[in-house]
N, C-alpha and C positions, 0 to 999 in steps of 0.2 A: 163429545159435547162438553162445553165449558160451563161452569157454574159461576154465578155472581159471587163476589166476596161477601162474607158474612159481616153485616153491620150491627153495631150494638143497638139494643132495643130502646135505649134512652141515651141522650147525649151526655158527654162528659161535662160535669158541672165544675167549672174552674173557679178559683178564688178571685181571679181578676184577668184582665186582658193579657198580661205578661205570661202567666201560667198557660193560658189557652194557646198563645202563639208558640211558645217553646215546646209544648206537647205535640203539636201537629205539623208546623211548618219546618221545612228543611232548606238548606242552601240549594239554589238552583230552581226552586219552585216558582210557578206562576201564580201570583196572588192577586185577586181582584177586589178592589175596594168599592162596594156598591154605593151608589149615590142616589139619594132622594133629593131633598133640599139641603142635605148634609152628607157627610161621609162618616164611616166608623172611625173617627179620629183617635179615640183611645186605643183601638186595636192597631191602627197604623203607627202610632207612637211606640207601641210595644214591638211591632215589626222592626222599627228603626233601632230600638235598643238591642234587640236580640241579634240582629245581623249587621250592626254597625261595622263599616270598613270592609265588608266581605265583597261588595260589588257583585252580588250573585243572583239577586232576585229579578224576576220580571213582574212588574206591577201594572195592572190596567185599572184605569179610573177615568170618569168622564172629563175631569179637569184637575189640574195641579195648581192650587192656589192656597192662600192662607197657611194653615198649619201643615199642609201637605208638602210645603217647602222642606220639611224635615227629611223627606225622602232624598233630596239632593244633599242636604247638609250631613246626613248620617253616613253616606257612602255605602249604603246597604243595597243599592239598586243598580243593576246592569242595564235594564231597558224599561222604558215606560211606554205603554200604549194608551193614547188619550186623544182628546180633541182640543185642549186648551192648556197652555202653560204660561202663567203670568199672575197678575193680580186683578181682582174684581172689585175691591172696595178701597176708597169710595167711588172709584171709577175704573174701568178696565185700562190696564197699562202693562208694559213690559216689566219684568223683574230682573235685576242685575245678575242674579244667580244663573240666568240662562242666556247670557250674552253669546256664549259659544255653543249653544245647544245644537246648532246645525253641524258642528264638528264632533258631536258625540260627547260633549262635556256639559254637565256632570254625569250624564247617562245617555245611552242611545235613545232615540225617540222614534215612534211610529205614530203618525198623525192621521186622524180620521175626522170626518164631520160627526156631529153629535147623533144624528139619526142613523147614519150608516153604521156607526159604532154600536148603537142599540140594536139595529137590525142583525148584526153579527151575533150578538148575544141571543137574540130571539131564535135565530137559526139553530144555534147549539141547543137551546132550551127545548125546541120543538123536534129535535132529532133529525133536522133537515141537512142535506149536503151543502146547500147554499141558501143565501137570502138574495132577493132582488132589490134593487134600489134605483130611485130616480135621481139620487145625489151622485157626487163624485164623477161628474161628467168628464168626457174624454179630454176636453181642452184645459182642465185644471191640473196644476202641479201636485195636488193632493194624491193623484193616482200613482205618482212615481214611487218606485221601490216596493211595490206591493204585488209583484208578479205571482207570488204563491197564494195571495189572499184575495185578489181582485181580478176578475176575468170579464172581458168584453166579448160577447157571443152574438151571433146573428139572431135576430128576432124570428121565431118559427113561423109567424104569419105574415111578415113583411120584410123581405130581404133588404129593403132600403134603410131599415132601422136596426139598432142593436140593443142588447139587454146587458146591464151590468150585474154580475153575480159576485157576491161576497162570501168568502169562506167563513164558517162558524168561528166564533171566539170562545175557546174553552179553557178557562183557568183551572188550576187544580183545586184551589180553595177560593170561596167567596167570603169576604168579610162583610158583615152587615150589622148596622145598629138600629134597633127597633125600640118601641115604646115599652113593651113588656113581653114576657113569655111564661109558659108553665114549665115545669120540670121535665115534661116529655119533649120539649123543644118547639112547640108551636109558637111562632113569633108574630106579634101584632105590630103593625105600622099604620100610620095615618097619612093620607095624601096631603099635598102633592107628592107623588112617588117617584118622580124623575125617571130613571131607567126601570123602575119597578122591581119585580122579583125575577126577571129573566135570568140574571146572573146566578141566582140561587139554583135554578134548574140546569144552567149551562155548566156549572162546576163539575169536573169529573169525579172529585171526591165528595164534596159537599160544602156546607156552610159552617163558618165559625162566627157565632153571633154574640154580640153584647146588647144588653137592654138596660133601660133605666131601673127596672125592678123585675125580679122573678116572683111570680104570684102563684097562688093556689090554682090547681087544675080547674076547679069549679069556676073561677073568675074568667078564664079563657073560654071555657065551655059555654059560657053565657053570651059570648060575642064571636061566634064562628065567622061572621061576615067581616071581621077585622083581622083575621089571621091572614097574613101575606105569605109567610113561608111555613110550610107544613113540617111537622116533627121529623118525618122521614128524611128530610134533606139536611137536618142539623146534626153535625158531628160533635160540636162543643158549644158551651153556653156559659156566659158569666154576666154578673151585674157590673155596670159601669155608669153610675149616675153622671149626667152631663157628658156622656160618652161621645157626643157629636161636637162638643165645644172645641174651638170657638165658633163653630157654626150653630145654627138653630135646630130645634126639633119641635114639630107640632105633635101634640099628644091627644088633643080632644078631651083632655082630662079623663081619659080612660083609666080605670082602676085607681082613680084619684091621683094620678101622676101629673105633675106640673109640666107644661111645655116651657120652652125658653127661646129667647131671641138670639140673633147673632151678636157676639161681643165685639161691637164696633171699635172700642178702645183697644182691645187685644189685637184685632185685625190691623188697625193702624200702626200699632207697635211692631208687628211683623214686617209690614211694608217698610217702615223706617229702618228697622234693624238690617234688612237685606240689602240696603244701599251700600254697605261696607262689609268686607269679608270678616273683619274682627267682630263687629257688632252682631253679624249674622251667626257666627260661631258662639258668641256669648248667649244670644237668644236660644239657640239650640241646646246649649248646656243647661240653661236655667229651666227650660220647659220640657225637654225631651231626654237628652242624653244623661243629664245629671239627676234625673228623677227616678227613683227606685220602682215606683208603681203608680197606677192611676189614682190610688188613694192619696199618695203624696202630692200628685198634681192638683187634686181638689183642695188639699190643705194649702198649697201655695196660692191658689186662686182666692181663698178666704170666703167665709160665710157671707159677708156683706156684698161682695161682688156677685156671688152666685145668686143671692136673693134678688139683686137688682135686675137680673136677666129673666126672671119668671114672667111668662106671658101665656094667656092674659093675666095681667097683674091682679093680685088679691084686692078685694074691695078696700077702698080708702076714701079720703075726702074728695069731693068733686074736683075734677081737673079744671084749671083755669083756661078760659078760651085763649087761643093763640093771639098774639098781638098782630094787628094788621101789617101786611108787608110794607116795607119802606120803599116807596117808588120815587123818592126825591132825587136819586142819582140817575144819570142816564144809563141806558142799557150798555152792557159790555159787548165786545165782539162775539163772545160765546153765546150770550143771551140773544143777540140779534140773530145768530145762526139758528138757535133752537126755535125762535118764534117764526122765522121764515120757513123752517122745516115743518112746523106745525101747520102753518097756513097752507103749504103745498099738500100735505097729507089730507087736511080737511077739504080742500078743493077737489082732490081726486075722489074722495069718498062721496061728495055731493054729485060729481059729474058721472062717476062710473059705478056707483052703488056697491062699493066694497062693504062687507058686513063684519070683517075681522081685520084687526091690525096686529101683526106679529112684531112685537117690539124687541129689537136686538139691543143688547146691553150697551150703554154709553149715551152720548148725545142723542142718539136715535131714539132711545126709549123715553127720554125727556120730551122730545118732540111728539112722539106718539101719545104720551099721556096728555100733553097740552092740547093736541088736536082733538082728542076725545072730549075734553072739557069744553072746548070752543064749540064743537058740534052739539054737545048736550045742551048748551045754552040756547041753541037754535032749534031744539027739539028733535035732533037727529041722534039716534043711538047707534054706536059702533062698538063691537066687542074688542077688548084689548087682551092679548094673550102673551105669555112668556114661555119659553121653550121647555122648562122643567115641569110644566103641568098646570100653570095658573091660567085660567080662562075667565073671560068676562070680569076682568080686574077693575076695581075702583081704588086705585092706590091711595094710601093714607098720606095726606099732606105732611111734609116735614121729614119724610123718610125716602131718600133718593135711591136706595139700593133696590135693584130690580127684583131680587129674590127674597125680599123681607117677608117674614111670617105675618107682619102686620097687613101686607097686601093679600096674603093667602086668606086671612080671616075675612077680607072684604071682597073676595071673589065669589062668583056665583057657581063656579065649577072648579074642582081640583082633580087633576088626572095625572098623566105622566108624559114622557117624551114622545112615545109612539102615537098617543092620542092627539097630542098638540102639533108636533112637527109633521106627523102623518095625516091624521084626520082633519084637524082644523086648518092646516096649511097645504100640504102637498095634494090632498084630495079636494081642496076647496078653491074653485076658480074665482071666488069673491073675496079672497084674502089678499091683503096688501102687506108686503114685508117692508119694514122700516129699519134700515141698516146704517152702520158707520163704516169708515174705511181708513186704513193707515196710508194706503196708496190707491189711486184710482186712475185708470187710463181713459183715453177718449172713447173707447168702446164700453166703458163702465165696468170693465173687469176690476176685481177688488183684490188687494193684497192686505192680509192681516198676519203674515207669517214671518217674512224676512226683510230686513232693511238692506239697502245697497251695499253697506259695508260688512254684511254677513251677520249682524246682530239679530237676535231673535225678537219677534214682537209678541204674539200670543198664540196664533193658530186660528182655526176656523170657528170652533164652537158649533153653533147651529147655523151660522151664516151661509155656508155652502148649501145646506139643505133648503134654506129659504130662497136663496138666489137661483137655485136650480129648478124651482118649481112654480113660483108665483111672481106676479108683477111686484116690482120693488121701487122704493125711493131710497136714495143714499144721501145721508146728511153728513157733510164733512167740511170743516173749515178749509178754505182754499189757501194753498201755498205752492210754490213751484216744486217743493219736495213731496207734496201729497197728490196734487193733480199732475201726474207725470205722463210723458209721451209713451213710456214703455215700463211695464211692471218688473220689479225684481223677482216676484213670485206670484203666480196666479192662484189665489186661494178660492175665490168664488167667481163664477161666470157672470158676465154683464148682460147676457142675452135678454133677461126679463126686466132689466132696470129701465124705467121710463123717464125718471127725472133724477137729477143730482142737484142738491141745494147747497149753496155756499153762503158765506156771511154777507155777500153783496147781491145775491139774487139766485135765480133758478135757471139751470140748464135743462132743456127739454129736447126731445127728438120725436119724430113721427113714428118710428119703429126700429126694431133691431137692424143694425147695419147702416142706418142713416146717421148723419153727423148730428151731434149736439149743437145747439145754439143757446146763447144767453137770451132768455125770453122775459125776464123781469129784473128790475134793478132797484137797489136801495144803496145809497152811498155807504161804504164801509166805515166803521168807527175804529179808533186807535186800538191796538192790541198786538200781542206777539212781537214786541220790539219795535212796532211802527208807531210813530207819533202822528198827530193830526197833519203835520207838515209833510209827512212821508206818504200819505195816502194817495192812491191813484186818482187822477182827475177824469172821471167819466167811465162808462162801462167798457169801452174798448181798451182803455189803459188798465182797468182792473183785470180783464181777462189776460192781457199781455204781461202784467207785472206780478199778478197773484196766482197765476197758474202756469203750468208747462204745456198746456194744450194749444194746439193750433186750430181754434174754432172761432166762429164768427158771432156777431151780435145779431139777434133776430130782427127781421124787417119791421115787425110790429112789437117791438120792445115796450113792455108796460112798466110804469113806475109803481113800485111798492110803496104803500103808505108807511110812514114812520111807525116804529113799535108803539102800540098804544099803552096807555096807563093800565087798562084792564088786562091786556096780555102780560105786561110786566108784573102786575100784582099777582096774577094766577101763577106765573112761573116762580116768583120769589116766595110765594106761599108754599109751593111744592118743594122748593129748595132754599129754605131760609138760611142755611149755613154757607151757601154759595159754592157747593162742591162742583157744580157745572158752570160756574161763571168764569 
């Protein structure tokens, strides 16, 4: 009979993230960075410093973006298990660091969809041999290279169907950043919880946690409903104020601890730095490699910058009302695309009674937001959700980032990935997915992974989960390189895609397997290198010149009205800086 290893009765209290990482983590370990609306970035920075150049670690995390690019720049990592690699702010896009990711540079990659990734953690946390999933369908390239982790088996009650089984995902250590903890190791966190606490239970050894503050036991004892990770799972603990920076953290002001916003200026600097190897290396040295500790990191940020991120902001003079949106200029190509997408979404809600819009990040979420506002104007309420756990969102005008804490504060429900991509989407036949695409073929299959020349795009995120389970609209600017006859990589299946919206109109079909036709038309505007003189003359020419599809124009083609002043004002109020123009 074997006995369980003896665990300490209290966690090791470390002076900071670096001491915590060096005490527990070893070369070759599998370390998981848990993700809520943020990651344990102070702990990840410490991992990069401790193992720089070793190329030894396996790291799993829902997405690699913003300061997690340090994983690539440090040379500490051999393999990453994730669902997204690229940039998310101000809009989703590839990052130059990963141009050769498909060839294993700067690390090996194992890609999953967001829900299937979370389901693997859940299987491990629940002590199950497998999880089942409705994502990762057989016809997608996401299945490739997962022979030991993904299995297609016969359905026990219907031989005509199959069931997809996922092997559990079991890291050795889970890194987690919470709001506060007591010295016994009970860790408090506030929703939206993203992947939640599943990885804390999935870890074979346990949790290494950082928190904004370690507080008296009595403080945590007074809020047991806020404890997300129990003391029994926590091996080590440290304080790390702003430990999620440059990402945000919602605290609910528990224990008097301030929450904070995403540092958009810092995120923008990372995106700019990564465009060139030398500036990327300089950024890494300034903020990670050349920093001795998290305390020094905070010193470099400076008190003024840290104070500006506090959210909700301390009381002050009344804020001035935002200036009315300027609608004196004509809509851009991208604005026309977003408006046509919003009109399509709103029409489908009216016709088919969808009660939920799952907004994928990008042009798609801007169209979903605008559609919800247009419907609300007509007295029709539809819930807008985002995959990390925001439900019934009322996005704050002026902040275009899908996962902003400002939007979390204005949501009616805050949950996690499983409740959103599972409960609100996969289990809800009245959900409409609103997606974007880097490539889309005539069957509406979507590629967001690889370009024809082998360059990396971003990966699936939650798109595969959405497209695998519910009706969808795809909103993507048309070009022969985007609307392609054949995909480079099939990331998300097109089986449930009902409509595809371009900047000059809407493609629709009567059902899966039937051909798309252009069913509405609005003359395109100049953009993406095309002048007014270069624009196609009529719908047939637009399909021929602006797509690589061999599809027709519908017999009953309808003319879209021009973008209205009201639509343009709503859109520019949502996006005053023109991030999506």
